GUDOVEX-67006 format. One record per residue (C-alpha): x, y, z; residue in one letter. Coordinates in Angstrom, 2 decimals. Layout:
// GUDOVEX-67006
X; Y; Z; A
...
// end
This chain:
// GUDOVEX-67006
0.00; 0.00; 0.00; A
1.13; 3.55; -0.56; R
-0.13; 6.53; 1.41; V
0.51; 10.20; 0.64; E
4.25; 10.76; 0.54; G
5.10; 7.22; -0.59; G
6.82; 6.42; -3.90; P
4.78; 7.20; -6.99; R
4.40; 4.12; -9.08; E
2.26; 3.18; -12.05; G
0.80; -0.30; -12.08; G
-2.55; -1.66; -13.13; G
-3.49; -3.07; -16.49; P
-1.58; -2.05; -19.56; D
-3.28; 0.95; -21.15; M
-3.30; -0.61; -24.59; A
-5.33; -3.53; -23.25; A
-7.61; -1.44; -21.01; S
-10.53; -0.98; -23.36; K
-13.45; -1.72; -21.04; R
-14.33; 0.54; -18.15; V
-17.20; 0.45; -15.65; V
-18.14; 3.72; -13.99; V
-20.37; 3.67; -10.92; K
-21.87; 6.88; -9.60; V
-23.70; 6.89; -6.27; G
-26.84; 8.58; -5.06; T
-24.84; 11.00; -2.90; S
-23.21; 12.31; -6.09; S
-26.47; 12.56; -8.04; L
-28.78; 14.22; -5.53; V
-28.17; 17.59; -3.89; N
-28.73; 17.14; -0.16; D
-29.58; 20.77; 0.54; E
-32.06; 21.29; -2.29; R
-33.30; 17.71; -2.47; G
-33.01; 17.81; -6.27; T
-30.97; 15.98; -8.90; L
-27.49; 17.47; -9.24; N
-27.58; 18.31; -12.94; L
-24.02; 19.63; -13.11; S
-22.60; 16.41; -11.64; S
-24.63; 14.25; -14.01; I
-23.48; 16.30; -16.99; C
-19.80; 16.12; -16.04; T
-20.02; 12.34; -15.60; V
-21.63; 11.97; -19.03; C
-18.98; 14.23; -20.59; E
-16.17; 12.21; -18.99; A
-17.68; 8.97; -20.31; I
-17.99; 10.53; -23.77; T
-14.32; 11.53; -23.67; D
-13.34; 7.97; -22.74; L
-15.37; 6.64; -25.67; K
-13.59; 9.04; -28.02; K
-10.31; 7.51; -26.89; K
-11.52; 4.04; -27.83; G
-12.86; 2.74; -24.51; Y
-16.08; 0.81; -24.14; Q
-17.86; 2.17; -21.08; V
-20.70; 0.89; -18.90; V
-22.35; 3.29; -16.45; L
-23.82; 1.86; -13.24; V
-26.04; 4.54; -11.78; S
-27.76; 4.67; -8.43; S
-30.26; 7.39; -7.67; G
-33.64; 5.97; -8.68; A
-35.02; 6.11; -5.14; V
-33.43; 9.51; -4.57; G
-34.89; 10.81; -7.83; A
-38.32; 9.49; -6.83; G
-38.05; 11.24; -3.48; C
-37.11; 14.46; -5.22; Q
-39.99; 14.14; -7.67; K
-42.54; 13.73; -4.86; L
-40.85; 16.06; -2.36; G
-40.20; 13.20; 0.10; V
-37.30; 13.09; 2.60; D
-35.38; 9.85; 1.95; R
-34.82; 9.31; 5.67; R
-38.58; 9.23; 6.26; E
-39.01; 6.31; 3.86; V
-38.81; 3.20; 6.03; T
-40.83; 0.46; 4.31; T
-39.48; -1.66; 1.48; L
-42.63; -1.30; -0.63; S
-42.40; 2.50; -0.47; R
-38.73; 2.44; -1.47; K
-39.60; 0.21; -4.41; Q
-42.46; 2.50; -5.46; A
-40.19; 5.56; -5.29; L
-37.58; 3.70; -7.35; A
-40.20; 3.01; -10.02; A
-41.08; 6.72; -10.08; I
-37.49; 7.91; -10.17; G
-35.98; 5.41; -12.60; Q
-37.80; 6.80; -15.64; G
-36.93; 10.39; -14.78; A
-33.29; 9.51; -14.20; L
-32.93; 7.55; -17.42; L
-34.64; 10.28; -19.44; R
-32.15; 12.79; -18.07; L
-29.20; 10.56; -18.96; Y
-30.58; 9.92; -22.43; D
-31.09; 13.65; -23.10; D
-27.55; 14.52; -22.01; I
-25.90; 11.68; -23.92; F
-27.94; 12.54; -27.02; T
-26.61; 16.10; -26.90; E
-23.11; 14.65; -26.69; L
-23.71; 12.37; -29.68; G
-23.76; 9.13; -27.65; V
-26.41; 6.41; -27.66; K
-27.50; 4.98; -24.31; A
-29.52; 1.95; -23.21; A
-31.14; 0.83; -19.96; Q
-30.18; -2.49; -18.32; V
-31.92; -3.53; -15.08; L
-30.42; -6.42; -13.13; L
-30.71; -8.21; -9.81; T
-28.11; -10.25; -8.00; L
-30.39; -13.27; -8.21; D
-30.49; -12.95; -12.01; N
-26.73; -13.33; -12.16; L
-26.79; -16.40; -9.89; A
-28.60; -18.33; -12.65; T
-26.07; -19.41; -15.27; R
-28.46; -19.04; -18.22; S
-29.50; -15.53; -17.17; Q
-25.87; -14.62; -16.54; Y
-25.01; -15.69; -20.09; N
-27.97; -13.73; -21.48; N
-26.79; -10.62; -19.62; A
-23.28; -11.09; -21.00; L
-24.60; -11.48; -24.56; A
-26.67; -8.30; -24.18; T
-23.70; -6.30; -22.92; F
-21.52; -7.60; -25.75; E
-24.08; -6.53; -28.36; E
-24.62; -3.09; -26.82; L
-20.89; -2.39; -26.54; L
-20.25; -3.60; -30.08; S
-22.86; -1.08; -31.28; M
-21.09; 1.76; -29.48; G
-23.89; 2.17; -26.94; V
-23.36; 3.11; -23.28; V
-25.40; 0.67; -21.14; P
-26.83; 2.41; -18.07; I
-27.22; -0.25; -15.39; V
-29.24; -0.12; -12.21; N
-30.59; -2.62; -9.74; E
-34.17; -3.64; -10.54; N
-35.42; -2.08; -7.31; D
-39.02; -3.13; -7.80; T
-38.17; -6.78; -7.22; V
-34.71; -6.61; -5.59; A
-34.26; -6.77; -1.83; I
-30.51; -7.07; -1.31; E
-29.57; -3.75; -2.89; E
-32.13; -1.78; -0.94; L
-30.98; -3.34; 2.30; R
-27.22; -3.38; 1.82; F
-26.38; -0.94; -0.65; G
-26.12; 1.42; -3.37; D
-25.09; -0.68; -6.35; N
-21.43; -0.97; -5.39; D
-21.54; -4.76; -5.53; T
-23.62; -4.66; -8.71; L
-21.02; -2.46; -10.42; S
-18.28; -4.95; -9.50; A
-20.34; -7.81; -10.87; Q
-20.89; -5.91; -14.11; V
-17.13; -5.40; -14.31; A
-16.67; -9.15; -13.83; V
-19.28; -10.01; -16.49; I
-17.86; -7.82; -19.24; I
-14.20; -8.41; -18.36; G
-13.49; -4.77; -17.55; A
-9.96; -3.72; -16.69; E
-11.07; -0.69; -14.67; W
-13.89; -0.06; -12.21; L
-14.33; 3.54; -11.05; F
-16.44; 4.09; -7.94; L
-17.27; 7.79; -8.03; L
-18.34; 9.02; -4.63; T
-18.44; 12.03; -2.30; D
-14.95; 11.36; -0.89; V
-11.77; 11.57; -2.92; D
-9.96; 8.47; -1.56; A
-9.62; 5.97; 1.25; L
-8.07; 7.53; 4.36; Y
-6.23; 6.23; 7.41; T
-8.78; 8.11; 9.55; A
-11.83; 10.32; 8.99; N
-10.40; 13.43; 7.26; P
-13.37; 15.51; 8.46; N
-12.43; 15.03; 12.10; T
-8.76; 14.03; 12.12; N
-6.23; 16.47; 10.59; P
-3.61; 13.71; 10.63; E
-5.62; 11.54; 8.24; A
-3.74; 10.68; 5.08; R
-4.97; 9.32; 1.77; A
-4.08; 5.75; 0.81; V
-3.19; 5.91; -2.87; R
-2.30; 2.32; -3.89; V
-3.53; -0.91; -2.31; V
-1.91; -4.15; -3.41; E
-3.77; -6.49; -1.02; D
-7.30; -5.51; -0.06; I
-7.29; -7.97; 2.84; N
-4.79; -5.76; 4.65; E
-7.16; -2.79; 4.71; L
-9.51; -3.94; 7.47; A
-7.40; -2.56; 10.33; N
-5.76; 0.25; 8.40; V
-8.34; 2.53; 6.82; V
-11.55; 4.03; 8.07; T
-14.90; 3.24; 6.47; T
-16.60; 6.14; 8.21; K
-16.89; 9.58; 6.74; G
-19.12; 11.57; 4.47; C
-22.60; 10.41; 3.72; G
-25.87; 11.38; 2.17; S
-29.43; 11.08; 3.37; K
-30.38; 9.79; -0.10; Y
-27.74; 7.04; -0.34; G
-27.77; 3.53; 1.10; T
-24.14; 2.55; 0.61; G
-20.84; 3.53; 2.20; G
-17.13; 2.88; 2.08; M
-17.54; -0.66; 3.44; A
-19.66; -1.65; 0.43; T
-17.04; -0.16; -1.88; K
-14.36; -2.36; -0.33; L
-16.64; -5.37; -0.82; T
-17.01; -4.41; -4.48; A
-13.26; -3.92; -4.82; A
-12.62; -7.39; -3.40; R
-14.89; -8.91; -6.05; L
-13.48; -6.99; -9.00; S
-9.90; -7.50; -7.81; S
-10.43; -11.26; -7.86; A
-11.53; -10.93; -11.49; A
-8.37; -9.09; -12.56; G
-9.90; -5.61; -12.54; C
-8.34; -2.52; -10.95; S
-10.77; -0.60; -8.74; T
-10.47; 3.15; -8.18; V
-12.35; 5.02; -5.44; I
-12.33; 8.72; -6.30; C
-14.32; 11.93; -6.20; S
-17.36; 12.35; -8.40; S
-16.56; 16.07; -8.64; Q
-13.74; 15.39; -11.10; Y
-14.79; 12.43; -13.29; P
-12.53; 13.72; -16.07; E
-9.57; 12.50; -14.00; R
-10.45; 8.88; -14.77; M
-8.38; 9.15; -17.93; Q
-5.37; 10.33; -15.91; D
-5.67; 7.30; -13.62; V
-5.83; 4.91; -16.57; I
-2.71; 6.54; -17.99; E
-0.80; 5.89; -14.75; G
-1.40; 8.81; -12.37; N
-1.50; 7.32; -8.86; R
-2.04; 10.60; -7.00; D
-5.78; 10.53; -7.73; I
-8.17; 8.58; -5.52; G
-7.30; 5.12; -4.22; T
-6.33; 2.41; -6.70; C
-6.91; -1.15; -5.49; I
-4.85; -3.47; -7.61; M
-6.13; -6.76; -9.06; P
-5.03; -10.06; -7.56; I
-3.80; -11.19; -10.96; S
-3.39; -9.55; -14.36; Q
-4.81; -12.75; -15.86; R
-8.63; -12.67; -15.90; P
-10.42; -15.79; -14.58; P
-12.07; -18.25; -16.93; K
-15.83; -17.92; -17.64; P
-16.93; -20.42; -14.98; T
-14.86; -18.70; -12.31; K
-16.21; -15.31; -13.36; K
-19.71; -16.66; -12.89; W
-18.79; -18.01; -9.44; I
-17.75; -14.50; -8.43; L
-21.21; -13.26; -9.46; S
-23.11; -15.66; -7.18; I
-23.96; -14.41; -3.67; P
-22.24; -16.81; -1.21; P
-24.62; -18.97; 0.84; K
-22.12; -19.93; 3.54; G
-18.55; -19.96; 4.77; E
-15.90; -22.64; 5.23; I
-12.97; -22.04; 7.57; K
-9.68; -23.65; 6.49; L
-6.62; -24.75; 8.38; D
-3.18; -23.51; 7.33; V
-2.56; -26.44; 4.99; G
-5.89; -26.06; 3.21; A
-5.31; -22.32; 2.80; E
-1.96; -23.03; 1.18; E
-3.64; -25.56; -1.12; A
-6.22; -23.01; -2.24; V
-3.53; -20.38; -2.84; M
-1.59; -22.97; -4.85; N
-4.62; -23.67; -7.06; R
-5.36; -27.16; -5.79; T
-8.64; -28.73; -4.64; S
-10.15; -28.45; -1.16; L
-10.52; -31.65; 0.89; F
-12.47; -32.29; 4.09; A
-9.33; -32.98; 6.12; A
-8.41; -29.30; 5.91; G
-11.78; -27.90; 7.03; I
-12.17; -26.57; 10.57; I
-15.67; -25.10; 10.60; E
-18.72; -24.62; 8.40; V
-21.33; -21.86; 8.75; T
-24.40; -20.94; 6.72; G
-27.07; -22.98; 5.01; N
-26.10; -24.18; 1.55; F
-26.78; -27.03; -0.84; L
-24.66; -28.84; -3.42; Q
-23.25; -26.51; -6.10; Q
-23.94; -23.39; -4.05; D
-21.18; -20.80; -3.70; T
-19.38; -20.39; -0.38; V
-16.63; -18.17; 0.97; K
-13.35; -19.78; 1.97; L
-11.71; -18.07; 4.95; V
-8.44; -18.74; 6.76; N
-7.78; -19.15; 10.48; M
-7.96; -15.36; 10.94; D
-11.33; -15.11; 9.20; G
-9.83; -13.46; 6.09; V
-11.46; -14.47; 2.83; E
-9.03; -16.30; 0.55; V
-11.39; -17.63; -2.11; G
-14.85; -18.69; -3.22; R
-16.04; -21.94; -4.71; G
-18.87; -24.28; -5.69; L
-19.31; -27.04; -3.10; V
-19.90; -30.71; -3.90; N
-21.73; -31.32; -0.62; Y
-24.38; -29.64; 1.51; T
-23.48; -27.81; 4.72; C
-24.94; -30.65; 6.81; D
-22.89; -33.24; 4.93; E
-19.67; -31.26; 5.26; I
-20.26; -30.89; 8.99; N
-20.39; -34.69; 9.21; K
-17.19; -35.28; 7.25; I
-15.02; -32.27; 8.08; L
-11.55; -33.28; 9.20; G
-12.02; -36.79; 7.80; K
-10.30; -38.60; 4.94; N
-12.29; -39.31; 1.77; S
-12.27; -43.08; 2.34; D
-14.52; -42.49; 5.37; E
-17.20; -40.58; 3.44; F
-19.31; -43.56; 2.40; E
-19.66; -44.91; 5.93; N
-20.60; -41.47; 7.28; V
-22.88; -40.23; 4.47; L
-24.29; -43.52; 3.22; G
-23.19; -42.98; -0.38; Y
-19.96; -42.68; -2.34; H
-19.32; -39.05; -3.30; G
-16.44; -37.02; -4.74; P
-13.16; -36.91; -2.83; E
-13.01; -33.12; -3.12; E
-15.25; -30.74; -1.19; I
-14.50; -28.20; -3.93; I
-12.67; -29.10; -7.12; V
-9.81; -26.75; -7.99; R
-11.38; -25.50; -11.21; Y
-14.41; -24.38; -9.17; N
-12.30; -22.27; -6.79; I
-11.58; -18.57; -7.34; V
-8.88; -16.99; -5.22; R
-9.78; -13.64; -3.64; T
-6.54; -13.11; -1.73; K
-3.23; -11.87; -3.05; V
-0.33; -14.30; -3.09; D
1.98; -12.40; -0.74; E
5.09; -14.05; -2.20; S
4.40; -12.17; -5.44; N
3.44; -8.86; -3.82; M
5.72; -5.87; -3.40; T
4.99; -3.21; -0.83; Q
5.90; 0.45; -1.13; A
5.40; 0.88; 2.62; M
5.22; -1.73; 5.36; S
1.75; -2.40; 6.74; F
3.21; -2.03; 10.23; G
4.08; 1.58; 9.43; D
0.69; 2.10; 7.84; L
-1.10; 0.70; 10.90; T
0.86; 3.03; 13.14; S
-0.14; 5.90; 10.94; L
-3.78; 4.89; 11.17; A
-3.61; 5.02; 14.97; N
-2.49; 8.66; 15.03; I
-5.07; 10.79; 16.81; G
-7.17; 7.86; 18.06; E
// end
């Protein structure tokens, strides 16, 4: 990781290969808190920045929040007074049309065609629907159109509860094989402390291993009464996109034109979270990343090393199982410290794994009553979500960074 004052390095995907970009703009950037109206200047600058990227040969997908906020603005409702799910969904239905019409008008003036794509996380968990979404994106991008993506709030529950399309934007980046994901927000970077209250807070400019951030940076700071997300959801999104070989940048929505500078190597803008690998995962593994995990499997040290070395997971290396999942569901794989190291499709249910954890495969038949696979998860159904530290260079030790984070506490 590099904080302000550290060495300035490039990194990230090669510019020549970086032809797909996902831009996510949050509600806090689209709605003016004081007036309770859509922030037209911000929307226009985002559209202009996307147009400039297209002129340079990039294919761009825009993931836009703001439907609920736009609905509140249209009806003169305070977002914080909306407490029921059905009312949120109704306001989203009201605001989505107004928001899309505004985007379409602005892009039309800029000579760009736009399209609406509404998705839910559950859609992407179904392989056939995932493939249909991918085919639609491919066609739209090949036609030079900017897809404008939003959660289908009328039927979706997860986004309205947890937040603000950050995860959706990462999943879109995974689907289309984007090299860059820009999360435009009301703060300009990740900080070692809240910059609004701590004058010693310093921006973290480059992150090579997202797992090291938990005890280093703050996820508290600016917020909006119209938004549902926060910095924690952005880190969740970054973890997902990083596992898919995509660089994630958290930066200010006030200066969307700076996205081009970041792509060209400027690391003094926002926070750039590097991908785990420059090699994108295969289609099946990309799909696995798009499925909401149904449970968690804790691994011993040997099993963690096996996962990091791209080998299968066996019951002998499992310590604990949590959640409620069936065969072929996706689960998180965590190490002894609770840090996520991967995700995978399980060959057994949670109840079955609880019966055979720690056992050798030749004992399975006696315990379960049938002869099943030796592997709990086959290696080609495992996606690593943790950086291999042996291949990671650090511009500043995490011990120094942790000490810096504690200043003023």
